[in-house]
N, C-alpha and C positions, 0 to 999 in steps of 0.2 A: 567241346560239350554239345550234346544234342539235347535241346529242350523237348521234354515229353509233351504230347498234346494236351491242351488245356481241358479241364473239367470242371464243371460246377460242383460245389459242395451239395450234398443232398440235405434237406431239411422238411420234416413233416409238420403238419399242424399240431401234433402232439408236443413235439420238441419245441416248437415256439411257444406254446402255453407254458410248458415247464420252465422255460428260460426267462420269459417276461411277464409271468403271471402277475407279479408284484409291481413291476415298474410300469407296465400299462393298465393296471387295475383291472384285471380280466375276470369276467364272471362267464361260464359256459352257460347258455340259455337253452339250447337244443338237447335232446337226449345225446348220448355219446355216440354220434354218427360222423363219419367222415374224418376221424381224427388222424388217420394215417395217410390222408391225401398229401401229396408231395408239392411243395413250392419250389417253382423254377423261375420265377420272375421277380427281381428285387423292387420292381415298381408296384405303386398301389394306386387305386382308381376310387373315384367317387362315381356312383351309377346314375348321375342326373339324367343325361340324354336317354339312356336305357329305359329308365323308369317312365319317361315321357313317351316311350314307344319306338325310338329310334336306336335299333340294336345292330345295325351294319357294321358299326367300329368298335363293338365291345371286344376288348382285349382278352384273349384266352389265357388262363393260368394266372390270373392276377387277383390279389386281395382286393375286396370290394369293402368300402368304409361308408356307412350311412350316418350322415351328419343330421344336424337339426332340420336343414332345408330338405332333405330326402324324407325324413319321417314326417314332416309337416305336409309335404306334397302327398305322400301316399294317403294321408287321412282325408284330402280332398277327393278321393277317387271312390266311386262305388265299389261295393265288394267285387262285383265280377271283374270290373277295370284292374282292381288292386291285384287280384289273383293272376290275371292275364299277364299284367307287366312284370310281375315278380317271377311268374314261370318262364316268361320270355327271357329274363335275365338269367336265371339259375339253370336254363338249358345250355348255357356255356360252361367252359371249365372254370369254375370258381372255387379255389381252394377252401376259402372261408369268408364269413362275412363279420364285420364289426359295426356295432351301433355305439357311438360316442355319446358323452355328456350325461350317461347314466340314465338315458331316456327309457320311458315305456315303450317296448318294442310291440307293434301291432301283431296280433295272432296270426295274420295271414303270412308276415315275413317267416315266423317260426316254422308254420306248417309247410309253406312252399319249399324252405331251406331243407326242412327234415325229409320231405318227400324226394328231393334231389340228392339226398346224402351229404348235404352242406352244413358244416357247424356254424352255430351263430354265437357270437360274443358279445357281451355288454362291458364297455369301458367308462369308468368314471371321468376319464380325461376329457377336455375339450378337443374338438377335431384338430385344431392346429397342434396342440401339445401331442396328440396322439401320433400325427404323422412325424413331428419332430423326434419322438422317441423311438419309433419302429423302424424309420427309414435307415439310419446308421447301422442298426443291427442286421437288417436284411442285406445290406450291402456287403457287410463282413461275412454272414453266414453263406451268401450265394455267390461270393466272388470266385472267379476262375482260380483254380488251384493246381499245383503240380509238386510232385516231390523230386528234388533234384539231389544227385551225388556230389557232396562237396562239404565244405566248412564254412561257416559264416562268423565274422568278428567284427566287432566295433572297435575301429581304430581311428582315434582322434575324432569320433563322431561320424566317421564315414563307415558304411557298411561294405566290408569287402568280402565277397564270396570266393573262396578259393576252389578251384576245380583243377581236375588232372587224373592221369591214370591212377588206379589203386596202388598204394606203396610208394607213390612219388614224394610224399612227405607233407602234405596237407595239415594233418592233425599236429604234427610235430612243430610245423610253423606256427599255427595257431596258439600251441601251447606256450611257445617262446614269446609271442606276443602278450599273452595272459601273464606271463612272469614280468614282463615289462610294464605292466600296468594297463594293459588294454583288456577288453571283455569279450568272452565267449557268448555266442547266440545258439548256435548249433553245430553238431560235428557230425559226419557221416552222411547224415540225410537231413536236408533242409526242405521244410515245407514253405512253398512260395505262393502268395496270394496277390493278385492284382486287384489293387483298391483304385476305383476310378478309371482313368484312361491309361496313366503312365507310371502309377507308383507300385512298386513290388515291395511286399513285406515278407520277409523271412523269419521262421522260428523253427525250433526244434520239435520233434514228435513228442507227444505228452510222456511216453514210455522212457525217453532217454534221459530227460531231466538234467541236462549239462553235464552227462558222462562222456568221456572220450576212450577210444582204444589207442593206446599207444603200443606198438609192436615190440615185444620183448619184456613188456611190463604188465599189459593187460587193462582192464577198465578201471579208470580212475574217476573220482568226482571232483569236479572243478570247484564247486563252491565249497566242499568241506575241506580242500587243500588250500585254496587261495582266499576264501571268504566270499561274501555275498557280493562284494563290489566286483568282482571279477566276472560276473555274468550279466546278462539282460535277457529278457523274456522274447523280445523281437526287435528287429531293426530293418529299415528300409535298405534294400540292396542298391547300391551305387555304383560300384565297380566290380567287374568279374575279373579275377586275377587267375590266368590259367598258368600252372606250373607244369613244365615239361623237362625231360632230360635233354641236354644239349644235343643238337644234331648239326654236323659240320656241313651237311648238304642244304641247310635251310638258312634263309635269309631272315634276319631278326631286325626289328625296328631299332635304329640307333639314334634318329633324331627326335622322334616324337611327332613328327609333322604327319605322318600317316596313320590316323587313329583307327582302331578297330572297334566294332560293336559286337554284342551277342545279343540275339533274340530270345527273350524269355516271355512266355505268354503273350506273345505279340508286342512286347515293349523292347525297343532297342536300348541295350544298356553298354556303356563303355567297357572295353576289355582290354586288358593288357596282358601280354604273354612274357613270362619270365623263363628263359633257358637255365636250367640247374647244371652246375658242375662243381666238383670239389673246392671248397673254401669260399664259395659265394654266401654271403650274409644275406639270405633271404628275408630275415626279419626286418633289418634296417631297410631293405629294398621296399618291403611292404609299407612301412611307415612313409617312406617318400612317395609311394603311389598314392597314399591318403592325403598327404599334404599337398601333392601335385594336383589332386582332384580339388581340394579345397580352394587352392589358388585359381584354378580354372573357373570354379564356380564364382569367384569374387571378380573374375573377368581378366585375370592375368595368364596368359598363356606364354609360357617361358620359352618353348620351342619356336613358336612364331615370333616372338619378340627378338630372339637371338638371330633367325633366320633375316628378319627386316633390317636389323643393324648390319648383318653380314653384306647384304643387297646395297645398303646405303654406303658402306666402306668401299665396295667394289665399283660403285658407279663412276668416279672420276676415271679409273682405269678403262672401264668400258667405253666412256666417252673418247678417251685418248685413242684407243684402238680403232674406234669407228672413224676417227678425223685423220688417221695415218694412212696416206695415199702412196707413201713410198713402196 
């Protein structure tokens, strides 16, 4: 499987307002300007030093939050100084400005922002609560994202991403897992987001809604057939299961000592390659893959433990042969 290049989700100021108006207690103060500005940075800044005149380190493309400290400081400046400092800050690429704690906003802030085409919002939340609520939303909305061809299932609480050539049997395998009590997350196209440094969250596209294509039958609705317990909205991807037709010329891992990984959105993910031939019970093998991952997560590596016992059993023979001088 070749992972497509990572891309960040696109989020505009208007979409942010529609999604978080109530949660962030937002009120648009400026005329409707700059509402289609695009957010590209999930971090948020307070413009303390910039308002003091030091603008060499102002980050481009970052939301700016004016707390009580910033508003109080602006009121200590003369009208000329206030306008100069605000114009200096708004000369940078600022998607939007938020003023917290329901404070009265100085007219200079509204005028300078409107001239620069930057929307200004007032929030009734304290600065601390505002940061606490908006930060997780921005992390999700602007996380690197990619669409992968495969099927994602929750097996014993482990997210297994089944990949392989079209027609190899990914959907049929997941369908059999669902029938055995496991849960479908997505089929055919899995939307993957990287959360933080190394967490991959997979979910289906909205239009799919837990439908599957089974060749010879057609499109089926898993929730309608097996009940709501047979699906889940999203799941962390923990193991990539690569299904492929048996190739006599290829060497397959038989001991489990040589682990494989798959890079998805810059995250190295454990990978297991399962060759398929007639009569192989891929469903049970998938369950074993999930249980073996849980064991390793708990610190138990069966392959390594067996190898260590084998080496210990062979040690007397090795010592005997080393001391045999005949």
